[in-house]
C-alpha positions in Angstrom: 50.5 89.7 107.9 51.2 90.1 104.1 52.7 93.7 104.7 55.1 92.5 107.2 56.3 89.7 105.1 56.8 92.0 102.2 58.6 94.6 104.4 60.9 91.7 105.6 61.5 90.3 102.0 62.5 94.1 100.9 65.0 94.4 103.8 66.5 91.0 103.1 66.8 91.9 99.5 68.5 95.2 100.2 70.8 93.6 102.5 71.9 91.1 99.9 72.3 93.8 97.4 74.7 95.7 99.7 76.7 92.6 100.7 77.0 91.8 96.9 78.3 95.3 96.3 80.8 94.9 99.2 82.1 91.8 97.8 82.4 93.3 94.5 84.5 96.2 95.9 86.8 94.0 97.7 87.3 91.7 94.6 88.3 94.8 92.6 90.7 96.1 95.2 92.2 92.7 95.6 92.7 92.5 91.6 94.9 95.7 91.9 98.3 95.3 90.5 101.5 97.1 91.2 104.6 97.2 89.0 108.2 98.2 89.6 109.3 100.6 86.9 112.3 102.6 85.7 112.8 105.1 83.0 113.1 103.9 79.4 116.8 104.9 79.2 117.7 103.3 82.7 120.6 100.9 82.7 118.5 98.6 84.9 117.0 95.5 83.2 115.4 93.4 85.8 114.9 92.9 89.5 113.9 90.1 91.8 111.4 90.4 94.6 114.4 89.8 97.1 116.4 92.7 95.5 113.2 95.0 95.5 112.8 94.1 99.3 116.4 95.2 100.1 116.1 98.3 98.1 113.2 99.6 99.7 114.3 98.7 103.2 117.5 100.6 102.6 119.9 97.7 102.7 120.9 97.8 99.0 121.8 101.0 97.2 123.1 99.6 94.0 121.4 97.3 91.5 123.7 95.3 89.1 126.7 97.4 90.5 125.1 100.7 89.6 124.0 103.3 92.3 120.2 103.8 92.3 117.6 106.1 93.8 114.6 104.3 95.2 111.2 106.1 95.0 108.3 105.6 97.5 104.8 106.8 97.4 102.6 108.5 100.0 99.8 106.8 101.7 97.4 105.0 99.4 96.2 101.8 97.7 99.4 101.4 95.6 101.7 101.9 98.6 99.8 99.5 100.8 99.8 96.8 98.2 103.6 97.3 97.6 104.4 97.1 101.3 102.3 94.0 102.0 103.5 92.0 98.8 107.2 93.2 98.8 108.1 94.2 102.3 105.6 92.1 104.1 104.7 95.0 106.3 102.0 97.6 106.9 102.5 101.3 106.3 102.6 101.9 110.0 105.4 99.4 110.5 107.5 100.8 107.7 107.2 104.2 109.2 108.3 102.8 112.6 111.1 101.1 110.8 112.3 104.2 108.9 112.1 106.3 111.9 114.5 103.9 113.8 116.9 103.6 110.8 117.1 107.4 110.4 117.6 107.9 114.1 120.4 105.4 114.3 122.0 107.0 111.0 122.0 103.5 109.3 119.8 104.5 106.3 117.4 107.0 105.0 113.9 106.5 103.7 113.3 106.6 100.0 112.1 109.7 98.4 108.2 109.8 98.8 106.3 111.1 96.1 102.5 111.9 95.9 101.3 109.5 93.1 102.1 107.4 90.1 102.2 110.5 87.8 104.9 111.9 89.8 106.8 108.9 89.9 106.8 108.8 86.3 107.9 112.3 85.9 110.9 111.6 88.4 111.9 108.7 86.3 112.0 110.4 83.1 114.5 113.0 84.6 116.5 110.4 86.6 117.5 107.3 84.8 119.0 105.8 88.0 115.7 106.1 89.8 113.4 103.0 90.4 109.9 103.3 91.7 106.6 101.4 91.8 103.2 102.4 90.2 99.7 100.8 89.8 99.6 98.9 86.5 96.8 101.1 85.2 99.3 103.9 85.1 101.8 102.2 82.8 102.6 103.9 79.5 105.4 104.1 77.2 107.4 106.6 79.4 108.4 103.4 81.8 109.9 100.1 81.5 108.5 97.3 83.8 111.2 95.5 85.8 108.8 93.4 87.9 105.0 92.7 88.0 103.8 92.2 91.4 100.8 89.9 91.6 
């Protein structure tokens, strides 16, 4: 009987450890933070969440009267967080949205780049571009316009 109790306790302990690590993984992913950034020489100084939503939905082509180029990211954690917190949509909903907008000729999707590093490289070459990256990728090559919590 003692062997059965010990085996049961070991299974419960292993399950508790697995649950703990699952919750920790969720906690760390929830704490991710995305920032909207521009080049350090960009004329853009700030942006509101409302303006950001309009930009990445193709409803706004200028910021403070200056034309701009919106940059998007390919699938990943940063894109998912940005879409959820700024656009209030899933990546699948945004894909459907852009297919509809492109088909009707109303607007074209922002330029999609692979990762934070490509966004920063594009920004360094295009002072009128605006993009978003994970806060962990922030360095002195970009200026933050908005922190998304």
